[in-house]
C-alpha positions in Angstrom: 0.0 0.0 0.0 1.5 3.4 -1.0 1.7 6.6 1.0 -1.4 8.1 -0.7 -3.5 5.1 0.4 -2.2 5.4 3.9 -3.0 9.1 4.1 -6.5 8.4 2.9 -6.9 5.7 5.6 -5.5 8.1 8.2 -7.9 10.9 7.2 -10.9 8.6 7.3 -9.7 7.3 10.7 -9.2 10.8 12.1 -12.7 11.8 10.9 -14.5 9.1 12.8 -17.3 10.4 15.0 -17.6 8.3 18.2 -20.8 7.9 20.0 -19.0 8.1 23.3 -15.5 8.3 24.6 -13.7 4.9 24.3 -10.7 3.4 26.0 -8.9 0.6 24.2 -5.8 -1.3 25.5 -2.9 -2.6 23.5 -1.3 -5.8 24.9 2.0 -5.7 23.0 5.2 -3.8 23.6 5.9 -3.5 19.9 2.4 -2.0 19.3 3.2 0.5 22.1 6.2 1.8 20.1 4.6 1.5 16.6 1.5 3.5 17.4 3.9 6.4 18.1 6.6 5.7 15.5 4.2 5.4 12.6 2.2 8.5 13.7 -1.0 6.6 14.0 -1.5 7.7 17.5 -1.4 11.3 16.2 -4.5 10.7 14.0 -6.8 9.1 16.7 -10.3 10.5 16.4 -11.5 12.7 19.2 -12.7 10.7 22.2 -10.5 7.6 21.5 -7.9 6.9 24.2 -5.2 4.2 23.9 -3.9 2.8 27.3 -1.0 0.5 27.8 -1.2 -3.0 29.2 1.2 -5.7 30.3 2.7 -6.2 26.9 6.4 -5.6 27.5 8.0 -8.8 28.8 11.0 -7.0 30.4 8.6 -4.6 32.1 6.3 -7.2 33.7 9.3 -9.2 35.0 9.4 -8.4 38.7 12.5 -7.4 40.6 12.8 -10.7 42.5 13.7 -12.4 39.2 16.6 -10.1 38.4 17.6 -10.2 42.1 17.9 -14.0 41.8 19.9 -13.8 38.6 22.4 -11.4 40.2 22.7 -13.5 43.3 23.3 -16.7 41.3 26.1 -14.9 39.4 27.7 -13.6 42.6 27.5 -16.9 44.6 28.1 -19.5 41.9 30.2 -17.5 39.5 28.1 -18.2 36.4 28.2 -16.2 33.2 24.9 -14.5 32.6 23.7 -14.5 29.0 20.8 -12.1 28.2 19.1 -10.0 25.7 20.3 -6.4 25.7 17.1 -5.0 27.1 17.8 -6.6 30.5 21.2 -5.1 31.0 20.2 -1.7 32.4 17.0 -2.8 34.1 17.2 -1.8 37.8 16.8 -4.7 40.3 16.0 -4.2 43.9 19.5 -3.2 44.7 21.6 -3.1 41.6 21.5 -4.0 37.8 23.4 -6.3 35.5 25.3 -3.3 34.1 26.4 -2.2 37.6 27.3 -5.8 38.5 29.4 -6.1 35.3 31.4 -3.1 36.4 32.1 -5.0 39.6 33.3 -8.1 37.8 30.1 -10.1 36.8 30.6 -12.1 33.6 27.9 -10.9 31.2 27.3 -11.9 27.6 24.7 -10.0 25.5 23.1 -12.3 22.9 20.4 -12.1 20.3 19.0 -15.5 20.8 19.1 -18.3 23.4 20.8 -20.4 20.6 23.7 -17.8 20.7 24.0 -18.4 24.5 24.0 -22.2 23.8 26.8 -21.8 21.3 28.8 -19.7 23.8 28.5 -22.4 26.4 29.5 -25.1 23.8 32.6 -23.0 22.9 33.5 -22.5 26.6 33.0 -25.8 28.4 34.7 -24.6 31.5 32.2 -21.8 32.1 28.7 -22.2 33.5 26.4 -20.2 31.2 22.9 -19.1 32.5 20.5 -17.6 29.9 17.9 -15.2 31.3 14.7 -16.6 29.6 12.4 -13.6 29.7 9.6 -13.3 27.1 6.1 -14.3 26.1 4.8 -17.0 23.8 6.8 -15.5 20.9 10.2 -16.5 22.2 9.4 -19.5 24.3 9.6 -22.0 21.4 13.1 -20.9 20.6 14.2 -21.2 24.2 12.7 -24.7 24.3 14.7 -25.6 21.2 17.9 -24.3 22.9 17.2 -26.6 25.9 16.5 -29.6 23.6 19.7 -29.0 21.7 21.7 -28.7 24.9 20.5 -32.2 25.9 21.1 -33.6 22.4 24.6 -32.3 22.3 25.4 -33.0 26.0 26.2 -29.3 26.7 26.1 -29.6 30.5 27.3 -26.1 31.3 24.2 -24.4 29.9 21.1 -23.6 31.9 18.2 -21.2 31.8 16.5 -19.1 34.5 13.0 -19.3 33.3 10.9 -16.2 33.6 8.6 -16.7 30.6 5.0 -15.6 30.8 1.7 -16.3 29.0 -0.3 -13.3 27.9 -4.0 -14.3 27.9 -4.0 -15.0 31.7 -2.7 -11.5 32.3 -5.6 -10.0 30.3 -8.0 -12.1 32.2 -6.5 -10.9 35.5 -6.9 -7.2 34.5 -10.6 -7.8 33.5 -11.2 -9.7 36.8 -9.7 -6.8 38.8 -11.9 -4.2 37.1 -9.6 -1.4 38.2 -9.8 0.6 34.9 -12.4 0.8 32.1 -11.3 -1.1 29.0 -13.7 -1.1 26.1 -11.7 -3.4 23.8 -8.3 -4.7 23.0 -5.7 -4.4 20.3 -4.2 -7.9 20.5 -0.6 -8.8 19.9 0.4 -10.1 16.4 3.6 -11.8 17.3 2.1 -13.7 20.3 -1.0 -14.6 18.2 1.2 -16.1 15.4 2.1 -18.7 18.0 -1.1 -19.2 20.0 -3.7 -18.2 17.4 -6.9 -16.2 17.8 -8.9 -18.7 19.8 -7.2 -18.1 23.2 -8.4 -14.5 23.1 -12.1 -15.2 22.6 -12.8 -15.3 26.3 -12.5 -11.5 26.5 -15.4 -11.1 24.1 -17.4 -14.2 25.2 -17.1 -13.9 29.0 -16.4 -10.1 29.5 -18.1 -8.4 26.5 -14.8 -6.9 25.4 -14.1 -7.2 21.7 -10.6 -7.5 20.3 -8.7 -7.3 17.1 -5.4 -9.0 16.4 -3.2 -6.4 14.7 0.0 -6.3 12.7 2.6 -3.5 13.0 2.5 -1.4 9.9 0.6 1.9 9.8 -2.0 0.2 7.6 -2.4 -2.6 10.2 -2.8 -0.3 13.1 -5.3 2.0 11.5 -7.5 -0.8 10.1 -7.4 -2.8 13.3 -8.3 0.1 15.5 -11.0 1.2 13.1 -12.5 -2.3 13.2 -12.3 -2.4 17.0 -14.1 1.0 17.3 -16.9 -0.3 15.1 -17.2 -3.5 17.0 -17.4 -1.7 20.3 -20.0 0.8 19.0 -22.1 -2.0 17.4 -21.9 -4.0 20.7 -20.5 -6.9 18.7 -18.5 -9.0 21.3 -16.2 -10.9 19.0 -12.4 -11.2 18.4 -11.3 -10.6 14.8 -8.1 -11.4 13.1 -6.7 -8.2 11.4 -3.3 -9.8 10.7 -4.4 -12.8 8.6 -1.3 -12.7 6.4 0.7 -13.9 9.4 -1.8 -15.2 12.1 -3.8 -18.3 11.7 -6.8 -19.1 13.8 -5.0 -22.1 15.4 -1.6 -20.3 15.4 1.5 -22.4 15.0 0.8 -25.9 16.5 4.3 -27.1 15.9 5.8 -24.2 17.8 3.4 -24.9 20.7 4.2 -28.6 20.7 7.9 -27.8 21.0 7.2 -25.3 23.8 5.1 -27.6 25.8 7.4 -30.6 25.4 10.0 -28.6 27.3 7.9 -26.3 29.5 4.8 -26.7 31.6 2.5 -24.0 32.9 2.9 -22.6 36.4 1.8 -19.7 38.5 3.9 -16.6 37.9 4.6 -13.2 39.5 3.9 -10.2 37.3 5.1 -6.7 38.1 2.2 -4.5 39.3 -0.3 -7.4 39.2 1.1 -10.1 41.5 0.7 -13.8 41.2 -1.4 -15.0 38.2 -2.4 -18.7 38.1 -1.0 -20.7 35.2 0.5 -17.6 33.6 4.2 -18.7 33.5 6.3 -21.4 32.2 8.7 -23.7 34.0 11.0 -26.5 32.8 9.5 -29.9 33.0 11.1 -32.5 35.4 12.6 -34.2 32.4 14.7 -31.1 31.7 15.6 -30.3 35.3 19.3 -30.5 34.6 19.0 -27.3 32.7 17.0 -25.4 35.3 19.1 -22.7 36.9 16.5 -22.3 39.6 17.4 -25.8 40.8 21.1 -26.0 39.8 22.1 -22.8 41.6 20.3 -22.4 44.9 20.5 -19.0 46.5 18.6 -16.8 48.9 18.4 -13.3 47.5 17.6 -10.4 49.8 13.9 -9.3 50.0 12.8 -7.6 46.8 11.8 -4.0 46.9 10.5 -1.4 44.4 12.0 2.1 43.9 9.9 4.7 45.7 7.9 6.7 43.3 8.1 4.4 40.4 4.6 3.7 39.0 5.5 1.1 36.4 3.1 -1.4 38.0 0.2 1.1 37.7 1.1 1.7 34.1 1.1 -2.0 33.2 -2.4 -2.2 34.6 -3.7 0.7 32.5 -4.3 2.9 35.5 -2.1 5.8 34.4 -0.1 7.1 31.4 3.7 7.4 31.6 3.3 11.2 31.9 1.2 10.7 35.1 4.3 9.4 36.9 6.1 12.1 38.8 9.5 10.6 37.9 8.9 10.6 34.1 11.4 12.7 32.2 13.0 14.1 35.3 14.4 11.5 37.8 13.7 8.7 35.3 15.1 9.0 31.7 16.5 6.3 29.4 20.0 7.3 30.5 19.1 7.0 34.2 16.1 4.8 34.3 14.3 4.1 37.6 12.1 1.4 36.3 12.0 -1.1 33.4 9.2 0.7 31.6 11.8 3.4 30.7 14.6 0.9 29.9 13.1 -1.6 27.5 12.7 -0.7 23.8 9.1 -2.0 24.2 8.4 -0.1 27.4 5.6 2.5 27.3 7.7 5.1 29.1 10.5 4.6 26.6 8.1 5.1 23.7 6.5 8.2 25.3 9.9 9.7 26.0 11.4 8.9 22.5 8.4 9.9 20.4 7.2 13.0 22.0 5.1 12.1 25.0 6.9 14.7 27.2 
């Protein structure tokens, strides 16, 4: 689709006349950024508000996870392998970046398979990969564990912090803390799990949703469709990203994921414990479980006073409502993960003009 077509779509979108003010939530960190980067957020019709949800995996990872990773590195001398987004995230008392300056061995990787290859090339080093992500990345992390077993790479382990997104959406709806009229649903996650797991929001809670892609065209058409569903009181979930997402998702990817992992209760920043919303290694793969291999007792977790990242992830506030935003908390000196991660809502607001 060319720029003229996009402009026509944007003009039609901006000219929508809503019957009432609407609040829609996006549940994807990439959508958070792309609504700004593409300029689609600038052409929202009057009365339409977009609120952020628990869509950034780094942001929803609580401090106690990173506290444990740092304590394992300190006590057991392991090398921590991680995606770059985690390096500057503040833990309760430190960060991986600060610990590296004090001698912690840190490898920034682009894939868990990179971490596995690093372990294979350095058999005398214990390598622990920080497995943080949603359904999108879990299949690749499962493959890394399978290959570690097949190749007998015994110095590789993962600290599993993976989470599942539909239970978090259900937890928000059950809490009822903020008004949500409908959902822009994540394209990447839905490519794995499909559309069906989201239908509960429409069927049980009367909240329609649209699975969306990431181009300006995708965001405009998905949001327009969602507005029309809400105003027509059509409680359904539609697939606005059919060129990538199938109704049943990717069964093979889920088969691999659930061969290695099983569901467990998980702790989400700002929300608390959500039943069956996380993944843990099955007993058959316990040899690669850093939680079991490297026992530690981290100090009690704590949050930075004044940081409202947890409220933001529940849709209660916008980043600009936090008193630290843009002053005490900036990308160069972040207080919370929502400002650190490239998918974090505070980062998006700061970078693309939310000041």
